[in-house]
C-alpha positions in Angstrom: 5.7 9.9 341.7 4.1 12.2 344.2 2.6 15.4 342.9 4.5 18.5 344.0 2.7 20.7 346.5 1.4 23.9 345.0 3.3 27.1 345.5 1.8 29.9 347.6 1.1 31.8 344.4 -0.7 28.8 342.8 -2.7 28.2 346.0 -3.7 31.8 346.2 -4.8 31.7 342.5 -6.8 28.6 343.1 -8.5 30.1 346.1 -9.5 33.2 344.2 -10.9 31.0 341.4 -12.9 29.0 343.9 -14.2 32.1 345.5 -15.1 33.5 342.2 -17.0 30.4 341.2 -18.8 30.3 344.5 -19.8 33.9 344.1 -21.1 33.3 340.6 -23.2 30.3 341.8 -24.5 32.3 344.7 -25.6 35.1 342.3 -27.3 32.5 340.0 -29.1 30.9 342.9 -30.6 34.1 344.1 -31.3 35.4 340.5 -33.1 32.2 339.7 -35.6 32.8 342.5 -36.0 36.5 341.6 -36.6 35.9 337.9 -38.9 32.9 338.6 -41.0 35.0 341.0 -40.9 38.4 339.3 -40.0 37.8 335.7 -37.3 39.7 333.8 -39.1 43.1 334.0 -39.9 42.8 337.7 -36.6 41.5 339.0 -34.1 44.2 340.2 -30.3 43.9 340.2 -30.1 45.9 343.4 -32.3 43.3 345.2 -30.3 40.4 343.8 -27.1 42.0 344.9 -28.5 42.7 348.4 -29.3 39.0 348.8 -26.0 37.7 347.6 -22.4 37.8 348.9 -21.5 40.3 346.1 -22.3 43.7 344.8 -24.1 45.2 341.9 -20.8 45.9 340.2 -19.8 42.3 340.7 -23.0 41.1 339.0 -22.3 43.4 336.0 -18.7 42.1 335.9 -19.8 38.5 335.7 -22.9 38.8 333.6 -22.8 42.2 331.9 -26.2 43.3 333.2 -29.7 42.1 334.0 -30.4 40.5 330.6 -27.1 38.7 330.6 -27.8 37.4 334.1 -31.3 36.3 333.0 -29.9 34.4 330.1 -27.3 32.7 332.4 -30.2 31.6 334.6 -32.1 30.2 331.7 -29.0 28.4 330.5 -28.4 26.7 333.8 -32.1 25.8 334.2 -32.4 24.2 330.8 -29.0 22.4 331.2 -30.1 20.9 334.5 -33.5 19.6 333.1 -31.8 18.1 330.1 -29.1 16.4 332.2 -31.9 14.4 333.9 -32.4 12.7 330.6 -28.8 12.5 329.6 -27.8 10.8 332.8 -30.2 7.9 332.4 -30.3 6.3 329.0 -32.5 3.4 330.3 -31.0 0.9 327.8 -31.4 -1.9 330.4 -35.2 -1.5 330.5 -37.8 -2.7 328.1 -39.6 0.0 326.1 -42.7 0.4 328.3 -40.6 0.5 331.5 -38.2 3.0 329.9 -41.1 5.2 328.9 -42.6 5.1 332.3 -39.3 6.0 333.8 -38.9 9.0 331.5 -42.4 10.2 332.4 -41.9 9.7 336.1 -38.5 11.4 336.1 -39.9 14.4 334.2 -42.9 14.7 336.6 -40.6 14.5 339.6 -38.2 17.2 338.2 -41.0 19.6 337.5 -42.5 19.0 341.0 -39.1 19.4 342.7 -38.1 22.5 340.6 -41.2 24.8 340.4 -38.8 27.7 339.6 -38.0 26.0 336.3 -41.7 26.0 335.4 -42.1 29.6 336.3 -39.0 30.6 334.3 -40.4 28.9 331.3 -43.8 30.6 331.8 -42.0 34.0 332.0 -40.0 33.3 328.9 -43.1 32.5 327.0 -44.7 35.7 328.1 -41.6 37.3 326.5 -42.3 35.1 323.4 -39.1 33.3 323.7 -37.0 36.5 323.3 -34.0 35.1 325.2 -34.1 31.3 325.1 -32.7 31.4 321.5 -29.5 32.8 323.0 -29.0 29.9 325.4 -25.9 28.0 324.1 -26.4 24.4 323.1 -30.1 24.3 323.8 -31.0 22.8 320.4 -28.4 20.2 320.6 -29.5 19.1 324.1 -33.1 19.0 322.9 -32.1 16.8 319.9 -30.5 14.3 322.3 -33.8 14.1 324.3 -35.8 13.5 321.2 -33.3 10.8 320.0 -33.6 9.1 323.3 -37.4 9.0 323.0 -37.1 7.9 319.4 -35.0 5.0 320.5 -37.5 3.9 323.1 -40.4 4.1 320.6 -38.4 2.1 318.0 -37.7 -0.6 320.6 -41.4 -0.6 321.6 -42.6 -1.0 318.0 -40.1 -3.8 317.3 -41.4 -5.7 320.4 -45.0 -5.1 319.2 -45.8 -3.2 322.4 -46.1 0.3 320.9 -48.0 1.4 317.9 -46.1 2.7 314.9 -46.0 6.3 313.7 -45.6 8.2 317.0 -43.7 11.4 316.5 -41.1 11.6 319.4 -41.4 15.4 319.4 -45.2 15.1 319.9 -44.5 12.6 322.6 -42.0 14.9 324.4 -44.5 17.8 324.1 -47.3 15.7 325.6 -45.1 14.5 328.5 -43.9 18.0 329.2 -47.5 19.4 329.1 -48.9 16.9 331.5 -46.0 17.3 334.0 -45.9 21.1 333.6 -49.6 21.6 334.3 -49.4 20.1 337.8 -47.0 22.9 338.8 -48.1 25.8 336.6 -51.8 25.6 337.5 -51.4 24.2 341.0 -52.9 27.2 342.9 -55.8 28.0 340.6 -56.8 24.4 340.2 -56.5 23.7 344.0 -58.8 26.7 344.7 -61.3 26.1 342.0 -61.7 22.4 342.7 -61.0 22.4 346.4 -58.3 19.8 346.1 -54.7 20.2 347.4 -52.5 19.4 344.4 -49.4 19.7 346.5 -50.0 17.0 349.1 -48.0 13.8 349.0 -51.0 11.8 348.2 -52.2 14.0 345.4 -48.8 14.2 343.8 -48.4 10.4 343.9 -51.8 9.9 342.4 -51.3 12.4 339.7 -47.8 11.1 338.9 -49.3 7.6 338.3 -52.1 9.0 336.2 -49.8 10.9 333.9 -47.5 7.8 333.5 -50.6 5.7 332.7 -52.0 8.2 330.2 -48.7 8.4 328.2 -48.1 4.7 328.2 -51.7 4.0 327.1 -51.3 6.5 324.3 -48.2 4.7 323.0 -49.5 1.2 323.4 -50.9 -0.8 320.4 
C-alpha cells in the first residue's frame, strides 16, 4: 500500500526539523574548529555565531552556553573516533592482521582529524574537567577494549601473541604513538628539520608504528 503524502503542516514541521538539525551541525562544525584552535577559555561565542548561519541567542538555545557547546563538541568528537572501531570488528582477519588494521585505522584517523588531537590536548590542560560529562564515553571505551581483548585472545590461542598483555595498556600505547605524530608535528619538524606532514613521512611513520605495536605483541 502506497504511503500517504504528508500534509502541508507535516511537511512544514519536517522542514523546520531539518533546518534545525542543519543549524546545529553547522554550529558544532565551527565550534569544533574554534575550541580546537583556542581552547575553552580562548573561544568566543560571538565569533562562533558570526561564522555560522545562526545567532548567539540560537547557540544558547541549543547548547545552553559556551561550556554546554564545548561538551557537545567533545561528545561528537569522541563518538566519531569510537565509531571507527565499532564499524570494523575485523573478525574475518587473523590476529596479527586485525591488530595491524586497528593501528593503521587509528593512525589514519588522528592524521585526518588533527582537531580531535587538539581537543584532547585542551581537555587535558583542563585536567579532564568536562570529558566526564560526555554521555556514554565509558561504555564506548569498554567496547574498544573488549575488541582489543578479543584480538589478543585470538593471537595467544594461535601462538602468535605473547600472553599477559593488558588491552588497556595496548590501547594506550597505540593512542600515544598515533597521537604524537599530530600533537608534536610542528616542534619535531622544526627541531629535526623533517617534514612530518609529507605523504612520504606519514606513510613511513604509519608503517613504523604498526611494526612497533605488532612486534611488542608477538611471542
